N, C-alpha and C positions, 0 to 999 in steps of 0.2 A: 099495753105495757107501762107501766107506772113509771115516772121519770126517776125514780131511785132504784128500779130493778133493772137487771143487767140481763134476766132470763127473755127469752122471745119464743111465742109458740108457733110464728111463723119460720122460725131459720135457726142454722144450727149452732150460730154465737148470738146473744144478744147484741153486742156491738163491735166493730171492728174500727182499729187505727192503722191506717197505711200511712205511712213515712217516704218520703220520696227520698230516693238514693242515688238518684239519677246523676251523671256525671258527664258532661258534654266534651266530646272530644275536640271541638274546634276553637276552645278558650271562655267560650261565652260562659255568663254566670249561671251555676247550678246549685242544687241545694247541698251536694256532697262538697263542696267548697265551703260551705256553713254549718262544719259539723253533724252532719244531720244522722251520720251512722252513731255518733255519741247519744243523739237523743232517742233514739231507735232502741239502742242496747240499754239505756237508762228505764225506758219505758218498760219493755221486755222483762227486766231484773224486776221493777217496782211491783207490775202486774201481778207477776208469779208469787213476789213474796206478802202480796196483800189476798192472796188466795182468790184472786179475781181471774183466771186464765182457764179455758177449757169450754168443752159444751155448755150451751146456755149462756155463757159468760161473756167474756172479751177475748177476742184474737187481737195480737201486734204483728202487723204485716210489712214486710218491706214493698217498695213500689218503686217503677219506673218514674219517667218524668210526669206530673201531674199538670204541667203546662202553668203553672203558678209561681215560677223563677223566683218575679220580682219581689216577692215575699219572703223568700227561702231564709231559713230552713221552713219546710211545710209539711203539714199532716192533718188528715183529714178523719173525724169520727162518723161514722154510720153505725145506726140510720140516721141519727139528725143533719147530718151533712153540714158538720162545724168544722170550718176549715181555721187550723191554726196556724201561729208562727211563734217560735220559742227561742230564747238567746241561751239559756242555761238549763242545769238542773232541776233548781227551782223551779220553773217554768212546766217542766214535764212533770214534777212531782206533782204539782197543782194541777195539773190535767188528769192524772191517773186519780189522784183524792177527791177532785171536786165533781168532774167529768165522768171517768171509767167507773168509778165505786158508787157516786151519788146520784150521777145523773142530771148536773146541774153545769152547764156551759161556762167555761170561763172567758168571761167576756172579753177581759183585758188583753188577751192573748189572740182575739178572733181576727182573721186576715179580712182587711178591706174587701169588700165585693167587687169593687174596679182592680182589683191588683192580679196581673195576668204575667204572661209571659215577659 
């Protein structure tokens, strides 16, 4: 698969982006406390508007805990396994335009590899 293509000969979707929407009941920090739902909603709308949604293209999914709460909110794009953190709609728009549309990872939004729960 070329870096700018979203189609995949091996899978139903070329790319998946999973947004952690987990809420911890015990009061611990979690992605839901950092506007993760708004990030998910924005991404889903932008992917659809850009014509990137559907088989062979991009799927935007909700996820339970991805166990990297300390960097929340968190989203991960596969097959590249690029772990993102984001702050606002501009960050989501950049992920959609750069990574999901053109296959270029947004380095400035990558979650450091040592950030876990």
